[in-house]
C-alpha positions in Angstrom: 123.2 75.7 100.5 124.0 77.9 103.9 121.8 79.3 105.6 123.0 82.9 105.2 122.3 81.9 101.6 119.1 80.8 102.4 118.3 84.7 104.0 119.5 86.6 101.5 117.6 84.1 98.9 114.4 84.5 101.6 114.7 88.8 101.9 115.3 89.2 98.3 112.5 87.6 96.7 110.0 89.4 100.3 111.5 93.1 99.2 110.6 91.8 95.3 107.4 90.8 96.1 107.0 94.4 98.1 107.6 96.6 94.8 106.0 95.1 92.6 102.4 95.7 95.4 103.9 99.2 95.4 103.6 99.0 92.0 100.6 97.7 90.6 98.9 100.2 93.8 101.0 103.3 91.7 99.9 102.4 87.8 96.7 101.2 89.8 96.2 105.2 91.0 97.8 106.7 88.3 95.0 105.1 86.0 92.8 106.2 88.8 93.6 110.2 87.7 93.8 110.1 84.5 90.1 108.6 84.0 89.0 111.4 86.1 90.6 113.9 84.7 89.6 113.1 81.1 86.5 112.7 82.4 86.0 116.1 83.7 87.7 117.2 80.1 84.8 115.0 78.0 82.0 116.5 80.8 83.7 120.1 79.2 83.3 119.4 75.8 79.8 120.9 75.0 78.3 119.4 70.9 77.6 122.6 69.1 74.1 123.6 69.6 72.4 123.6 65.6 72.6 119.5 66.1 70.1 117.0 66.3 69.3 116.2 69.8 71.3 112.6 68.6 74.2 114.5 67.1 77.1 114.9 68.7 76.6 113.5 71.6 79.2 110.5 71.2 83.2 109.9 70.7 84.3 108.5 69.0 88.2 106.2 70.5 88.5 103.1 68.4 89.5 106.0 65.1 
């Protein structure tokens, strides 16, 4: 191996690491935005007034 190929490899490894950090940061930001949006939607859903207090207060997300 010559010096230029070692330097090129080092640069490539550093750039790949930086790209992964940026991708992870963007993914976390997107998840925060989605969480906020879903929270707003769920807060806007009011249970029908005729139901007892224990009904209509939870949403089954596993079905």
